[in-house]
C-alpha positions in Angstrom: -48.9 -69.5 16.2 -51.1 -70.9 18.9 -51.2 -68.2 21.5 -52.3 -64.8 20.2 -52.3 -63.2 23.6 -48.6 -62.7 23.6 -48.6 -60.6 20.4 -49.7 -57.4 22.1 -49.4 -56.4 25.8 -51.3 -53.7 27.6 -48.0 -51.7 28.0 -47.7 -51.7 24.3 -50.8 -49.8 23.7 -50.2 -46.1 23.8 -51.8 -42.7 23.2 -49.8 -40.7 20.8 -49.3 -36.9 20.8 -47.2 -36.4 17.7 -49.0 -35.8 14.4 -46.1 -36.3 11.9 -45.2 -39.8 10.7 -41.6 -40.1 11.9 -42.3 -38.3 15.2 -45.2 -40.6 15.9 -43.2 -43.7 15.0 -40.4 -42.6 17.3 -42.9 -41.9 20.1 -44.5 -45.3 19.8 -41.1 -47.0 19.8 -40.1 -45.1 22.9 -43.4 -45.7 24.8 -44.2 -49.3 24.0 -42.6 -51.6 26.6 -41.8 -54.5 24.2 -39.9 -52.0 21.9 -38.1 -50.0 24.5 -36.7 -53.4 25.7 -35.0 -54.0 22.3 -31.2 -54.2 22.6 -30.9 -51.4 20.0 -34.3 -49.7 19.5 -32.7 -47.0 17.4 -31.6 -49.6 14.9 -35.2 -51.0 14.8 -36.5 -47.4 14.3 -34.0 -47.0 11.5 -35.3 -50.2 9.8 -38.9 -48.9 10.1 -37.9 -45.6 8.6 -36.2 -47.4 5.7 -39.3 -49.3 5.1 -41.4 -46.2 5.2 -39.2 -44.4 2.7 -39.7 -47.2 0.2 -43.6 -47.0 0.5 -45.8 -45.7 3.2 -47.5 -48.4 5.3 -50.6 -46.1 5.7 -53.2 -48.4 4.2 -56.1 -46.0 4.4 -59.2 -45.6 6.5 -57.1 -44.1 9.4 -54.7 -47.2 9.7 -51.0 -47.7 9.3 -49.2 -51.0 9.9 -45.5 -50.2 10.0 -43.4 -53.3 10.1 -39.8 -54.5 10.0 -37.8 -57.7 10.4 -35.2 -57.6 13.1 -32.9 -60.2 14.8 -33.5 -58.3 18.0 -36.7 -60.3 18.8 -37.3 -64.0 19.2 -41.2 -63.7 18.7 -43.4 -61.3 16.8 -44.1 -58.2 18.8 -47.0 -55.8 18.1 -47.4 -52.2 19.5 -50.4 -50.0 18.9 -50.4 -46.2 19.0 -53.7 -44.3 19.0 -53.9 -40.8 17.9 -57.1 -38.8 18.5 -55.9 -35.9 16.4 -54.5 -38.1 13.5 -51.1 -38.5 12.0 -50.0 -37.2 8.7 -48.7 -40.6 7.4 -48.9 -40.2 3.6 -51.6 -42.8 3.5 -52.9 -44.1 0.2 -56.2 -42.3 0.8 -54.5 -39.1 2.0 -56.4 -39.3 5.3 -54.7 -39.0 8.8 -53.9 -42.2 10.7 -55.6 -42.8 14.0 -54.5 -46.4 14.6 -50.7 -46.9 14.2 -49.7 -50.5 14.5 -46.0 -51.4 14.7 -44.9 -55.0 14.1 -41.4 -56.4 14.8 -40.7 -59.9 13.6 -37.6 -62.2 13.7 -36.1 -63.1 10.4 -37.2 -66.8 10.6 -41.0 -66.3 11.1 -42.0 -64.9 7.7 -45.1 -67.2 7.4 -46.3 -66.4 10.8 -45.5 -62.7 10.3 -47.6 -62.5 7.1 -50.4 -64.4 8.8 -50.5 -61.7 11.5 -50.3 -58.9 9.1 -53.1 -60.3 6.9 -55.3 -60.9 10.0 -54.8 -57.3 11.2 -55.7 -56.0 7.8 -58.8 -58.1 7.5 -60.0 -57.0 10.9 -59.1 -53.3 10.4 -61.1 -53.1 7.1 -64.2 -53.3 9.1 -65.4 -49.8 10.1 -67.2 -51.2 13.2 -64.0 -52.9 14.5 -61.9 -49.7 14.0 -64.5 -47.7 15.9 -64.6 -50.3 18.7 -60.9 -49.9 19.2 -61.2 -46.1 19.4 -64.1 -46.2 21.8 -62.3 -48.5 24.3 -61.3 -46.5 27.3 -58.3 -48.5 28.6 -55.4 -50.4 27.1 -56.9 -53.5 28.8 -60.2 -53.2 26.9 -58.3 -52.8 23.6 -56.1 -55.8 24.3 -59.1 -58.0 25.2 -60.8 -56.9 22.0 -57.8 -57.4 19.8 -56.8 -60.7 21.4 -60.2 -62.3 20.8 -60.7 -60.8 17.4 -57.2 -61.8 16.2 -57.6 -65.3 17.5 -60.9 -65.7 15.7 -59.6 -64.1 12.5 -56.5 -66.3 12.4 -58.4 -69.5 13.1 -61.0 -68.7 10.3 
């Protein structure tokens, strides 16, 4: 992947109101432009729920990275939901999720998909980076921060 700026768009960064896992996932899928434009967003939501039923994607430290493979997209799409209150997500550390990433990837991009997931995890392990996202006041600021950080992380 050479252009990281197309992974996440400002219109895919949303403030979330719901505090339960499945309600928050539904909210993000219905708010993020790149997911509402899917031919069948309810099928994508079903795939996300199936994945969550197998094992929570709440990785701890206030982060969840829900993900599913779908033939409804041609390129990897990322959405970010931010919850000030926190989402009960059954995370491995039992803490509420404040940063909910949702990743959709086409079936033929598994290597690229895993690279994106691992880069996100490496970035989000850093407390200062997580706090920087939360301190941003606009989706544009978050996008700039994520674009530059993800590009650097994936080139390292």
